[in-house]
C-alpha positions as CSV (number, residue, x, y, z in Angstrom):
1,X,42.6,-0.4,56.0
2,X,41.9,2.4,53.5
3,X,39.0,4.7,54.2
4,X,36.0,4.0,52.0
5,X,36.0,7.5,50.6
6,X,39.5,7.1,49.1
7,X,38.8,4.0,47.1
8,X,38.9,4.2,43.3
9,X,35.6,2.2,43.2
10,X,33.8,4.8,45.4
11,X,35.1,7.7,43.2
12,X,34.1,6.0,39.9
13,X,30.7,5.0,41.3
14,X,30.0,8.5,42.7
15,X,30.9,10.1,39.3
16,X,28.8,7.7,37.3
17,X,25.8,8.0,39.6
18,X,26.0,11.8,39.6
19,X,26.1,11.9,35.8
20,X,23.2,9.4,35.6
21,X,21.1,11.5,37.9
22,X,21.8,14.7,35.9
23,X,20.9,13.0,32.6
24,X,17.7,11.4,33.9
25,X,16.5,14.2,36.1
26,X,17.6,17.4,34.6
27,X,17.7,16.8,30.8
28,X,14.0,15.9,30.5
29,X,13.1,19.1,32.4
30,X,15.2,21.2,30.2
31,X,13.7,19.6,27.0
32,X,10.1,20.0,28.4
33,X,10.7,23.6,29.3
34,X,12.1,24.4,25.9
35,X,9.2,22.8,24.2
36,X,6.7,24.7,26.3
37,X,8.4,28.0,25.6
38,X,8.5,27.2,21.8
39,X,4.8,26.5,21.9
40,X,4.0,29.7,23.8
41,X,6.1,31.7,21.4
42,X,4.1,30.3,18.5
43,X,0.8,31.1,20.3
44,X,2.1,34.7,21.0
45,X,2.8,35.2,17.3
46,X,-0.6,33.8,16.3
47,X,-2.3,36.0,18.9
48,X,-0.5,39.1,17.7
49,X,-1.4,38.5,14.0
50,X,-5.1,37.7,14.8
51,X,-5.3,40.8,17.0
52,X,-4.0,43.2,14.3
53,X,-6.4,41.6,11.7
54,X,-9.4,42.0,14.0
55,X,-8.4,45.6,14.7
56,X,-8.1,46.3,10.9
57,X,-11.6,44.7,10.4
58,X,-13.0,46.9,13.2
59,X,-11.6,50.3,11.9
60,X,-12.0,49.5,8.2
61,X,-15.5,48.0,8.5
62,X,-17.0,50.3,11.1
63,X,-15.4,53.7,10.3
64,X,-13.5,54.0,7.0
65,X,-15.7,51.9,4.8
66,X,-19.0,53.7,5.9
67,X,-17.2,57.0,5.3
68,X,-16.3,56.1,1.8
69,X,-19.7,54.6,1.1
70,X,-21.5,57.6,2.4
71,X,-19.5,59.8,0.0
72,X,-20.1,57.5,-3.0
73,X,-23.8,57.2,-2.2
74,X,-24.3,61.0,-1.8
75,X,-22.5,61.8,-5.0
76,X,-23.9,59.1,-7.2
77,X,-27.1,59.6,-9.3
78,X,-29.6,56.8,-8.7
79,X,-32.8,55.6,-10.2
80,X,-34.8,57.8,-7.9
81,X,-33.3,61.0,-9.3
82,X,-30.6,63.5,-8.9
83,X,-29.2,63.7,-5.4
84,X,-29.3,67.2,-3.8
85,X,-25.4,67.3,-3.7
86,X,-25.2,66.8,-7.5
87,X,-27.7,69.6,-8.5
88,X,-25.4,72.5,-7.6
89,X,-22.7,71.0,-9.8
90,X,-24.9,71.5,-12.9
91,X,-26.9,74.6,-11.9
92,X,-26.5,78.0,-10.3
93,X,-27.8,77.9,-6.7
94,X,-26.8,81.4,-5.6
95,X,-29.9,83.0,-4.1
96,X,-31.8,79.7,-4.5
97,X,-32.8,79.1,-0.9
98,X,-34.4,75.8,-1.6
99,X,-31.3,74.3,-3.2
100,X,-29.0,75.7,-0.5
101,X,-31.3,74.2,2.1
102,X,-31.3,70.9,0.3
103,X,-27.5,70.8,0.4
104,X,-27.2,71.7,4.1
105,X,-30.0,69.1,5.0
106,X,-28.1,66.4,3.0
107,X,-24.8,67.2,4.7
108,X,-26.7,67.1,8.0
109,X,-28.1,63.7,7.2
110,X,-24.7,62.4,6.3
111,X,-23.2,63.7,9.5
112,X,-26.1,62.1,11.5
113,X,-25.5,58.8,9.7
114,X,-21.8,58.8,10.6
115,X,-21.7,59.1,14.4
116,X,-17.9,59.4,14.3
117,X,-17.9,62.4,11.9
118,X,-17.2,65.9,13.3
119,X,-18.5,67.6,10.1
120,X,-19.1,67.2,6.4
121,X,-18.0,69.9,3.9
122,X,-18.4,70.5,0.2
123,X,-17.1,73.1,-2.2
124,X,-18.8,73.8,-5.6
125,X,-16.4,75.3,-8.1
126,X,-19.0,76.6,-10.6
127,X,-20.9,78.4,-7.8
128,X,-17.6,79.2,-5.9
129,X,-19.5,78.5,-2.6
130,X,-18.1,76.5,0.3
131,X,-20.4,74.7,2.8
132,X,-18.9,74.4,6.2
133,X,-20.6,71.3,7.7
134,X,-24.3,71.9,8.3
135,X,-24.2,75.4,9.8
136,X,-22.3,77.8,7.5
137,X,-21.6,78.5,3.9
138,X,-19.4,81.1,2.3
139,X,-19.2,82.7,-1.2
140,X,-15.5,82.6,-1.9
141,X,-15.5,85.5,-4.3
142,X,-17.5,87.8,-2.1
143,X,-16.0,87.5,1.4
144,X,-12.8,86.5,3.1
145,X,-13.7,82.9,4.0
146,X,-11.7,81.5,6.9
147,X,-11.2,77.9,5.8
148,X,-8.7,77.0,8.6
149,X,-7.5,73.4,8.4
150,X,-9.7,73.0,5.2
151,X,-7.3,75.4,3.3
152,X,-4.7,72.6,2.9
153,X,-6.8,70.0,1.2
154,X,-8.9,72.4,-0.8
155,X,-5.7,73.8,-2.5
156,X,-4.0,70.4,-3.0
157,X,-7.0,68.6,-4.5
158,X,-7.8,71.6,-6.7
159,X,-4.4,71.8,-8.4
160,X,-2.7,68.4,-8.1
161,X,-3.5,65.2,-9.9
162,X,-4.8,63.7,-6.6
163,X,-8.4,62.5,-6.8
164,X,-8.8,61.3,-3.2
165,X,-6.8,61.7,-0.1
166,X,-6.7,61.3,3.7
167,X,-5.4,64.2,5.9
168,X,-4.6,64.2,9.6
169,X,-4.9,67.7,11.1
170,X,-4.9,69.4,14.5
171,X,-7.9,71.6,13.8
172,X,-7.5,74.6,16.1
173,X,-10.5,76.3,14.5
174,X,-12.6,73.3,15.2
175,X,-15.1,74.2,18.0
176,X,-13.8,71.3,20.2
177,X,-10.1,71.8,19.3
178,X,-10.1,68.2,18.4
179,X,-7.7,66.4,16.1
180,X,-9.5,65.4,12.9
181,X,-8.9,63.0,10.0
182,X,-10.3,64.3,6.7
183,X,-11.4,62.0,3.9
184,X,-11.4,64.2,0.8
185,X,-12.3,63.4,-2.8
186,X,-12.9,65.2,-6.1
187,X,-16.0,64.9,-8.2
188,X,-16.1,63.6,-10.9
189,X,-13.6,61.1,-9.7
190,X,-11.3,60.8,-12.7
191,X,-11.7,64.3,-14.1
192,X,-8.7,66.5,-14.8
193,X,-8.3,69.6,-12.6
194,X,-10.1,71.9,-15.1
195,X,-13.1,69.6,-15.3
196,X,-13.7,69.0,-11.6
197,X,-16.9,70.3,-10.2
198,X,-16.7,69.8,-6.5
199,X,-14.6,68.8,-3.5
200,X,-16.3,66.7,-0.9
201,X,-14.9,66.0,2.6
202,X,-15.8,64.1,5.7
203,X,-13.9,65.2,8.8
204,X,-13.6,62.2,11.2
205,X,-13.0,62.5,14.9
206,X,-9.6,61.0,15.7
207,X,-11.0,60.3,19.2
208,X,-13.6,57.9,17.6
209,X,-10.8,55.8,16.1
210,X,-8.8,56.0,19.4
211,X,-11.9,54.8,21.3
212,X,-12.4,51.9,18.9
213,X,-8.8,50.9,19.3
214,X,-9.2,51.0,23.1
215,X,-12.3,48.7,22.8
216,X,-10.5,46.3,20.4
217,X,-7.5,45.8,22.7
218,X,-7.1,47.0,26.2
219,X,-3.9,49.0,26.9
220,X,-2.8,46.4,29.5
221,X,-2.9,43.6,26.8
222,X,-1.0,45.4,24.1
223,X,-0.7,48.7,22.1
224,X,-2.1,49.5,18.7
225,X,-0.7,52.2,16.4
226,X,-2.2,53.4,13.1
227,X,0.3,55.0,10.7
228,X,-0.1,56.4,7.2
229,X,1.8,55.5,4.1
230,X,4.6,57.8,5.1
231,X,4.9,56.3,8.5
232,X,3.3,59.3,10.3
233,X,1.3,58.3,13.4
234,X,-2.4,58.8,13.0
235,X,-3.9,57.3,16.2
236,X,-3.3,54.7,18.9
237,X,-4.6,53.4,22.2
238,X,-1.3,54.5,23.8
239,X,-0.2,57.4,26.0
240,X,1.9,60.3,24.7
241,X,5.0,58.7,26.1
242,X,4.3,55.4,24.5
243,X,3.6,57.1,21.1
244,X,7.0,58.7,21.4
245,X,8.6,55.3,22.2
246,X,6.9,53.9,19.1
247,X,8.5,56.6,16.9
248,X,11.9,55.9,18.4
249,X,11.6,52.1,17.9
250,X,11.5,52.5,14.1
251,X,9.6,49.3,13.4
252,X,10.2,48.2,9.8
253,X,7.9,45.8,7.9
254,X,7.9,44.8,4.2
255,X,6.2,47.3,1.8
256,X,3.8,44.7,0.6
257,X,1.4,43.0,2.9
258,X,1.6,39.1,2.7
259,X,-1.1,37.1,1.1
260,X,-3.5,35.0,3.2
261,X,-1.4,31.8,2.6
262,X,2.0,33.5,3.4
263,X,3.6,33.6,6.8
264,X,2.8,36.9,8.5
265,X,5.8,39.0,9.5
266,X,6.5,39.2,13.2
267,X,9.3,41.5,14.4
268,X,11.0,41.2,17.8
269,X,12.1,44.4,19.4
270,X,13.0,46.1,22.7
271,X,10.1,48.1,24.1
272,X,11.0,50.3,27.1
273,X,13.7,47.8,28.0
274,X,11.5,44.7,27.7
275,X,11.2,42.0,25.1
276,X,8.2,42.6,22.8
277,X,6.9,41.5,19.4
278,X,5.1,43.6,16.7
279,X,2.8,42.6,13.8
280,X,1.0,44.6,11.2
281,X,-1.9,44.6,8.7
282,X,-2.5,47.0,5.8
283,X,-5.9,48.7,5.6
284,X,-8.1,47.5,2.7
285,X,-9.6,51.1,2.3
286,X,-6.6,53.4,2.2
287,X,-2.8,53.4,2.7
288,X,-3.0,53.1,6.5
289,X,-1.1,50.4,8.4
290,X,-2.2,48.9,11.7
291,X,0.6,47.8,14.0
292,X,0.3,45.9,17.3
293,X,3.1,45.8,20.0
294,X,2.7,43.2,22.7
295,X,5.2,42.6,25.5
296,X,6.2,39.0,25.8
297,X,6.0,39.2,29.6
298,X,2.2,39.9,29.3
299,X,1.6,36.7,27.4
300,X,4.1,34.6,29.4
301,X,2.1,35.3,32.6
302,X,-0.1,32.4,31.5
303,X,2.9,30.1,31.7
304,X,4.5,31.6,34.8
305,X,3.0,29.2,37.3
306,X,4.0,26.2,35.1
307,X,7.5,27.5,34.7
308,X,8.0,28.2,38.4
309,X,6.6,24.8,39.2
310,X,9.1,23.1,36.9
311,X,11.9,25.1,38.4
312,X,10.9,24.1,41.9
313,X,10.3,20.5,41.0
314,X,13.5,20.3,39.0
315,X,15.5,21.8,41.9
316,X,13.9,19.5,44.4
317,X,14.5,16.5,42.2
318,X,18.1,17.5,41.7
319,X,18.7,17.9,45.4
320,X,17.0,14.6,46.2
321,X,18.9,12.9,43.5
322,X,22.3,14.2,44.7
323,X,21.5,13.1,48.2
324,X,20.5,9.7,47.0
325,X,23.7,9.5,44.9
326,X,25.7,10.2,48.0
327,X,23.8,7.6,50.0
328,X,24.0,5.1,47.1
329,X,27.7,5.5,46.8
330,X,28.2,5.3,50.5
331,X,26.3,2.1,50.6
332,X,27.6,0.4,47.5
333,X,25.4,-2.5,47.9
334,X,22.2,-0.5,47.4
335,X,20.6,-1.5,44.0
336,X,20.5,1.2,41.4
337,X,17.0,0.1,40.3
338,X,15.5,1.3,43.6
339,X,16.8,4.8,42.8
340,X,15.4,4.7,39.3
341,X,12.0,3.7,40.6
342,X,12.0,6.7,43.0
343,X,12.7,9.0,40.1
344,X,9.9,7.3,38.1
345,X,7.5,8.3,40.8
346,X,8.6,11.9,40.6
347,X,8.3,11.9,36.8
348,X,4.8,10.7,37.1
349,X,4.1,13.6,39.4
350,X,5.4,15.9,36.7
351,X,3.1,14.3,34.1
352,X,0.2,14.9,36.4
353,X,1.1,18.6,36.4
354,X,1.1,18.7,32.6
355,X,-2.2,16.8,32.4
356,X,-3.9,19.6,34.2
357,X,-3.2,21.8,31.2
358,X,-4.6,19.3,28.8
359,X,-7.8,21.4,28.1
360,X,-5.7,24.2,26.6
361,X,-3.7,21.8,24.5
362,X,-6.9,20.0,23.4
363,X,-8.5,23.3,22.3
364,X,-5.6,24.2,20.0
365,X,-5.3,20.6,18.7
366,X,-9.0,20.4,17.6
367,X,-9.0,24.0,16.3
368,X,-6.0,23.2,14.2
369,X,-8.1,20.5,12.5
370,X,-11.1,22.7,12.1
371,X,-9.3,25.7,10.7
372,X,-6.7,23.8,8.6
373,X,-3.7,25.5,10.3
374,X,-2.0,22.2,11.2
375,X,-3.1,19.8,8.5
376,X,-0.2,19.6,6.0
377,X,2.1,16.7,7.1
378,X,0.8,16.9,10.7
379,X,4.4,17.4,11.7
380,X,6.2,19.0,14.6
381,X,4.2,20.4,17.4
382,X,0.9,19.5,15.7
383,X,1.8,15.9,15.5
384,X,2.9,15.8,19.1
385,X,-0.3,17.5,20.2
386,X,-2.5,15.0,18.4
387,X,-0.5,12.1,19.7
388,X,-0.9,13.4,23.3
389,X,-4.7,13.8,22.8
390,X,-5.2,10.7,20.6
391,X,-6.7,13.1,18.1
392,X,-6.7,11.0,15.0
393,X,-9.6,10.5,12.5
394,X,-9.4,6.8,12.1
395,X,-12.7,6.2,10.4
396,X,-13.0,7.1,6.6
397,X,-15.7,9.8,6.9
398,X,-16.4,12.9,8.9
399,X,-18.6,16.0,9.2
400,X,-18.3,19.1,11.4
401,X,-21.0,20.8,13.4
402,X,-21.7,24.0,15.4
403,X,-24.1,23.8,18.3
404,X,-26.0,26.9,19.5
405,X,-28.5,27.1,22.3
406,X,-32.0,28.2,21.4
407,X,-31.4,31.6,23.1
408,X,-27.9,31.9,21.9
409,X,-25.1,30.6,24.2
410,X,-24.1,33.3,26.6
411,X,-20.4,33.5,26.1
412,X,-20.1,36.5,28.5
413,X,-21.6,35.1,31.7
414,X,-20.0,32.4,33.8
415,X,-23.2,30.3,33.8
416,X,-23.3,30.3,30.0
417,X,-19.7,29.3,29.6
418,X,-20.1,26.5,32.2
419,X,-23.1,25.2,30.4
420,X,-21.2,25.1,27.1
421,X,-18.3,23.2,28.7
422,X,-20.6,20.7,30.3
423,X,-22.2,20.0,27.0
424,X,-18.9,19.6,25.2
425,X,-17.7,17.1,27.9
426,X,-20.9,15.1,27.8
427,X,-20.8,14.8,24.0
428,X,-17.2,13.4,24.1
429,X,-17.7,11.2,27.1
430,X,-21.0,9.6,26.0
431,X,-19.3,7.8,23.1
432,X,-21.1,5.8,20.4
433,X,-20.5,2.5,18.6
434,X,-21.0,4.2,15.3
435,X,-18.7,7.2,15.6
436,X,-16.4,9.3,17.7
437,X,-17.1,12.9,18.7
438,X,-14.6,15.7,19.5
439,X,-16.0,19.1,20.8
440,X,-14.6,22.4,22.0
441,X,-16.1,25.6,23.2
442,X,-15.6,28.6,20.8
443,X,-14.7,32.1,22.0
444,X,-18.3,33.3,21.4
445,X,-19.8,30.4,23.6
446,X,-21.0,28.0,20.9
447,X,-19.7,24.5,20.5
448,X,-17.5,23.4,17.5
449,X,-17.1,19.7,16.8
450,X,-16.1,16.9,14.5
451,X,-17.9,13.6,14.1
452,X,-15.7,10.8,12.7
453,X,-17.6,7.6,11.5
454,X,-17.7,4.8,9.0
455,X,-21.2,5.3,7.6
456,X,-20.8,6.5,4.0
457,X,-24.3,8.1,4.0
458,X,-23.8,9.7,7.5
459,X,-27.3,9.0,8.7
460,X,-26.3,6.7,11.5
461,X,-23.6,9.2,12.7
462,X,-26.0,12.1,12.6
463,X,-28.6,10.1,14.4
464,X,-26.1,9.2,17.1
465,X,-25.2,12.9,17.6
466,X,-28.9,13.9,17.9
467,X,-29.5,11.1,20.5
468,X,-26.6,12.5,22.6
469,X,-28.1,16.0,22.4
470,X,-31.5,14.8,23.4
471,X,-30.0,12.9,26.3
472,X,-27.6,15.5,27.7
473,X,-28.8,19.0,26.5
474,X,-30.0,21.3,29.3
475,X,-32.0,23.4,26.9
476,X,-33.2,23.4,23.3
477,X,-30.3,23.7,20.8
478,X,-29.8,24.3,17.1
479,X,-27.5,21.8,15.5
480,X,-25.8,23.3,12.4
481,X,-24.2,20.7,10.1
482,X,-21.5,20.9,7.5
483,X,-21.5,18.4,4.6
484,X,-20.1,14.9,5.0
485,X,-16.7,14.1,3.3
486,X,-14.2,11.4,2.9
487,X,-11.0,12.1,4.9
488,X,-8.9,11.1,2.0
489,X,-10.4,13.7,-0.3
490,X,-11.3,16.8,1.8
491,X,-9.8,18.6,4.8
492,X,-12.0,19.1,7.9
493,X,-11.7,22.9,7.5
494,X,-14.1,22.7,4.5
495,X,-16.9,21.1,6.5
496,X,-16.3,23.4,9.5
497,X,-16.6,26.5,7.3
498,X,-20.0,25.1,6.0
499,X,-21.2,24.4,9.5
500,X,-20.3,28.0,10.6
501,X,-22.1,29.4,7.6
502,X,-25.2,27.2,8.5
503,X,-25.0,28.6,12.0
504,X,-25.4,32.1,10.7
505,X,-28.9,31.1,9.4
506,X,-30.0,29.8,12.8
507,X,-30.9,33.4,13.6
508,X,-33.8,33.2,11.2
509,X,-34.9,29.6,12.0
510,X,-34.8,29.3,15.8
511,X,-37.5,26.7,15.7
512,X,-35.4,24.2,13.7
513,X,-33.4,21.6,15.6
514,X,-31.1,20.7,12.7
515,X,-29.9,23.1,10.0
516,X,-27.9,21.5,7.2
517,X,-25.7,23.5,5.0
518,X,-26.5,21.3,2.0
519,X,-30.2,22.2,2.3
520,X,-29.7,26.0,2.6
521,X,-29.0,26.5,-1.1
522,X,-26.5,29.3,-0.3
523,X,-25.3,29.5,-3.9
524,X,-28.7,30.7,-5.1
525,X,-29.4,33.2,-2.3
526,X,-29.2,36.9,-3.1
527,X,-27.2,39.5,-1.2
528,X,-29.2,42.5,-2.5
529,X,-32.7,43.5,-3.6
530,X,-35.7,42.2,-1.6
531,X,-37.6,44.5,0.8
532,X,-35.1,47.3,0.3
533,X,-37.9,49.9,0.5
534,X,-39.1,48.6,3.9
535,X,-37.1,51.2,5.9
536,X,-38.6,54.1,3.9
537,X,-42.1,52.6,4.2
538,X,-41.7,52.2,7.9
539,X,-40.5,55.9,8.2
540,X,-43.6,57.0,6.2
541,X,-45.9,54.9,8.5
542,X,-44.3,56.4,11.6
543,X,-44.7,59.9,10.3
544,X,-48.3,59.2,9.5
545,X,-48.8,57.6,13.0
546,X,-50.3,54.5,11.2
547,X,-49.5,51.7,13.6
548,X,-51.3,49.1,11.5
549,X,-49.2,49.9,8.4
550,X,-46.0,50.1,10.5
551,X,-46.6,46.6,11.9
552,X,-47.4,45.3,8.4
553,X,-44.2,46.7,7.0
554,X,-42.1,45.2,9.9
555,X,-43.7,41.7,9.6
556,X,-43.5,41.7,5.8
557,X,-39.8,42.6,5.9
558,X,-38.9,40.0,8.6
559,X,-40.9,37.3,6.6
560,X,-39.1,38.2,3.4
561,X,-35.7,38.2,5.1
562,X,-36.5,34.7,6.5
563,X,-38.0,33.4,3.2
564,X,-34.8,31.6,2.1
565,X,-34.1,33.9,-0.9
566,X,-31.4,36.0,0.8
567,X,-28.1,35.4,2.5
568,X,-27.9,35.6,6.3
569,X,-25.7,38.7,6.3
570,X,-28.1,40.5,4.0
571,X,-31.1,39.5,6.1
572,X,-29.5,40.8,9.2
573,X,-28.6,44.0,7.4
574,X,-32.2,44.5,6.4
575,X,-33.4,44.1,10.0
576,X,-30.7,46.4,11.2
577,X,-31.9,49.0,8.7
578,X,-35.4,48.8,10.1
579,X,-34.1,49.7,13.6
580,X,-32.0,52.5,12.0
581,X,-35.0,53.9,10.2
582,X,-37.0,54.0,13.4
583,X,-34.2,56.0,15.1
584,X,-33.7,58.4,12.2
585,X,-37.5,59.1,11.9
586,X,-37.8,59.9,15.6
587,X,-34.8,62.2,15.3
588,X,-36.2,64.0,12.3
589,X,-39.4,64.6,14.4
590,X,-37.4,66.0,17.3
591,X,-37.8,62.9,19.5
592,X,-34.7,61.4,21.2
593,X,-34.6,57.6,20.8
594,X,-32.3,57.1,23.8
595,X,-34.7,59.2,26.0
596,X,-37.7,57.2,24.7
597,X,-36.3,53.7,24.9
598,X,-33.4,54.1,27.4
599,X,-30.9,52.6,24.9
600,X,-29.2,52.9,21.5
601,X,-31.5,51.3,18.9
602,X,-28.7,49.8,16.8
603,X,-27.0,48.2,19.7
604,X,-30.3,46.8,21.1
605,X,-31.3,45.4,17.7
606,X,-28.0,43.6,17.3
607,X,-28.2,42.0,20.7
608,X,-31.1,39.6,20.0
609,X,-30.4,35.9,19.5
610,X,-32.9,35.3,16.8
611,X,-35.4,37.1,14.4
612,X,-38.4,36.1,16.5
613,X,-37.1,38.0,19.5
614,X,-36.1,40.9,17.3
615,X,-39.6,41.0,15.7
616,X,-41.3,41.2,19.1
617,X,-39.1,44.0,20.2
618,X,-39.3,46.2,17.1
619,X,-43.1,45.9,16.9
620,X,-43.3,47.1,20.5
621,X,-40.8,49.8,19.8
622,X,-42.8,51.0,16.8
623,X,-46.0,51.2,18.8
624,X,-44.4,53.2,21.5
625,X,-42.9,55.6,18.9
626,X,-46.3,56.1,17.3
627,X,-47.9,56.9,20.6
628,X,-45.2,59.4,21.4
629,X,-45.6,61.0,18.0
630,X,-49.3,61.3,18.5
631,X,-48.9,62.8,22.0
632,X,-46.5,65.4,20.7
633,X,-48.7,66.3,17.7
634,X,-51.6,66.9,20.0
635,X,-49.6,69.6,21.7
636,X,-48.6,71.3,18.5
637,X,-50.0,74.7,17.5
638,X,-52.8,73.6,15.1
639,X,-53.9,77.3,14.6
640,X,-50.4,78.2,13.4
641,X,-50.3,75.4,10.9
642,X,-53.8,76.4,9.6
643,X,-52.6,80.0,9.1
644,X,-49.5,78.7,7.2
645,X,-51.6,76.5,4.9
646,X,-54.0,79.4,4.2
647,X,-51.1,81.6,3.3
648,X,-49.6,79.0,1.0
649,X,-53.0,78.5,-0.7
650,X,-53.3,82.3,-1.3
651,X,-49.8,82.6,-2.8
652,X,-49.3,79.3,-4.7
653,X,-48.7,81.3,-7.9
654,X,-46.3,83.6,-6.2
655,X,-42.9,83.4,-4.5
656,X,-43.0,81.2,-1.4
657,X,-40.2,80.6,1.1
658,X,-39.7,79.8,4.7
659,X,-38.4,83.3,5.6
660,X,-41.3,85.1,3.9
661,X,-44.0,82.9,5.5
662,X,-42.3,83.2,9.0
663,X,-42.3,87.0,8.6
664,X,-46.0,87.0,7.7
665,X,-46.9,84.7,10.6
666,X,-44.7,86.6,13.0
667,X,-42.4,83.8,14.2
668,X,-38.8,82.8,13.6
669,X,-38.1,80.4,10.6
670,X,-36.6,77.7,12.8
671,X,-39.6,77.7,15.1
672,X,-42.0,77.7,12.2
673,X,-40.1,74.8,10.4
674,X,-40.0,72.6,13.6
675,X,-43.6,73.2,14.6
676,X,-45.0,72.7,11.1
677,X,-43.2,69.4,10.7
678,X,-44.3,68.2,14.1
679,X,-47.9,68.9,13.2
680,X,-48.0,67.9,9.6
681,X,-45.5,65.1,9.6
682,X,-43.6,66.6,6.6
683,X,-41.4,69.7,6.1
684,X,-42.9,73.0,5.0
685,X,-40.9,72.8,1.7
686,X,-42.3,69.4,1.0
687,X,-45.9,70.7,1.7
688,X,-45.4,73.7,-0.6
689,X,-44.0,71.5,-3.4
690,X,-46.9,69.1,-3.0
691,X,-49.5,71.8,-3.2
692,X,-47.9,73.4,-6.2
693,X,-47.8,70.1,-8.1
694,X,-51.5,69.5,-7.2
695,X,-52.3,73.0,-8.6
696,X,-50.3,72.2,-11.7
697,X,-52.3,69.0,-12.2
698,X,-55.5,71.1,-12.0
699,X,-54.3,73.6,-14.6
700,X,-53.1,70.8,-16.9
701,X,-56.6,69.3,-16.7
702,X,-58.1,72.6,-17.8
703,X,-55.9,72.4,-20.9
704,X,-55.8,76.2,-21.3
705,X,-52.0,76.7,-20.7
706,X,-48.8,75.2,-22.0
707,X,-46.4,73.4,-19.7
708,X,-44.0,76.3,-19.7
709,X,-46.7,78.8,-18.8
710,X,-47.9,76.7,-15.9
711,X,-44.3,76.4,-14.7
712,X,-43.8,80.2,-14.7
713,X,-47.3,80.7,-13.1
714,X,-46.2,78.5,-10.1
715,X,-42.9,80.2,-9.7
716,X,-40.6,77.7,-11.4
717,X,-37.9,79.5,-13.3
718,X,-36.7,76.2,-14.9
719,X,-39.3,74.3,-16.9
720,X,-37.0,71.2,-16.9
721,X,-36.9,71.3,-13.1
722,X,-40.7,71.5,-13.0
723,X,-41.0,68.6,-15.4
724,X,-38.7,66.4,-13.4
725,X,-40.3,66.9,-10.0
726,X,-43.8,66.5,-11.6
727,X,-42.8,63.2,-13.0
728,X,-41.4,62.1,-9.7
729,X,-44.8,62.7,-8.1
730,X,-47.2,61.5,-10.8
731,X,-45.1,59.1,-12.8
732,X,-45.8,61.0,-16.0
733,X,-44.4,64.2,-17.6
734,X,-46.8,67.2,-17.6
735,X,-47.5,66.7,-21.3
736,X,-48.2,63.0,-20.9
737,X,-50.5,63.8,-17.9
738,X,-52.4,66.5,-19.9
739,X,-52.9,64.1,-22.8
740,X,-54.0,61.2,-20.6
741,X,-56.9,63.3,-19.2
742,X,-56.1,62.0,-15.6
């Protein structure tokens, strides 16, 4: 009798069963793994593009744009008069201590406004004088001025056709030996070289940009490089070795940045021997380019446990399958159906493993609807994702919503995240005969959702959503609704954008349970005007130590910002300017805001969930500031201020200056200036100007002198200058004032 292993039947059956096991067991695993890797590659590309755009927004919006705006504001004549930096372009200021002081104080104010600036410079061609920041100035034709790193841009902008430029320099003559980035522009902006009057420069700290890059993307998650139009490296969050690797990599992107609806370029490259991808975004302010480099291995760590599980499961299944094939073949009578049922059980186990990752798939599926990134055709991975989640808008109408807790959902703490996920699950699980709800938790901790129903008016669907909130919410919430649309006519992304815009207004209306985009009237809201003078009025009230007026200004500004006439962004900006005015006023009086409050005012003001909490805080902060100002003024030298005022009264018609008065009193000019401002609430120059103008008003009432004679009597060499400052104070020219008999 032949041995069973040598029979043709056994050989054919063994080969057939082995091939069947390989096809059924291994092929699905390979396909599933390839699908998973394709999905993660897509997520990696999206993550890299989003990261580089967020970084561009951070650097452009928080450093470059404020720098350019500060220059434009300081060199632009406004309705309130000629800025101090413009006056020297039209007049001679040599020997004019008041004008020189105005320039240095203005440069100091700009430097204080830009916390990331190392210094602010300006060069006046007609006066041939160069102001080095806020400490020094130099007459270029009378002394050998050591310009240092400033020499380069002063020569280039003085001779070439360049009107504005950005320079990166290693400033060895800088006190901190720090690398600087200089923003330099000519004034007037479009004038030819022979008509230019001044060169203005803001020297930014490269370390500030490096710090902002490090905050935007931790070095362990990826690298950020900022290069100029010539490809030279400006800054990064990388080490020196990594910067050198970046130069060697030679990353190349198209010269033109893609439009918003075009595919963003992603380049694969080798980075220190590892697979990586790079993305870029062009600055909207200058010719800089932001480049991110992320190693694929960093992103793939998220899928490592799934991949290892699939490898282990596939290997185990293959081993079991081969063993079963051998046994099946040995026992030819064993039914093949039994083997297939065993494999079916193992496939069910694999499906269970994939089901545990359903929340991640669900988040991306719903967000693809809300953002419109996967709508067209709903093909490929998007269609598979929606099929897996049963994510189909079957009813004819829909609207989107954003849900925010009354105190602002805490997206940073574990308890806040857990509460948000519980609410999203309850909304979906509760169900309703009128509609279906899908909800996900956004990165900032609020809840995004879609309501799909059949009610054309939407009242029943909205009522059903509110009932679910009243039943399941752990705390009061603000429900922000986009408009209702027909699925056949409008994409969900439109309603989602409206819901998010409505959510921005929840800051001003914390008492409202429902905020509807259609009721906000966003098209008629203004993004300028309004209580723009409130910061100045608050500063005046603080200097006068008038708590009642300060509280009135604060309450009026908050009431106006919440009145419905202004956009949410502009309203938030106004409130932020109140906090900034508080800090600037304290600084001008020699009081440190951090020492007084234990925090940075801007950061603290931005951290409140709604305007009501902000109002309570800033009213308390203003009261504390006024009490501190009063306490310090009580300790000021009142006798010294009285002597100064007496000297000013005796010499109103003579030459008055800080140095002359300080010499008469017997103190240093700096000490006199600081102590007088602390006691009087205004600078000595402002006091002298005010008294001279009051004296001028008295002489004009007597009607015995002409305007020119009065100007000379009070020490004004330019009658035009006297007329201008007189009109700023009294609203009338001296001649009009004299005729009116005021």
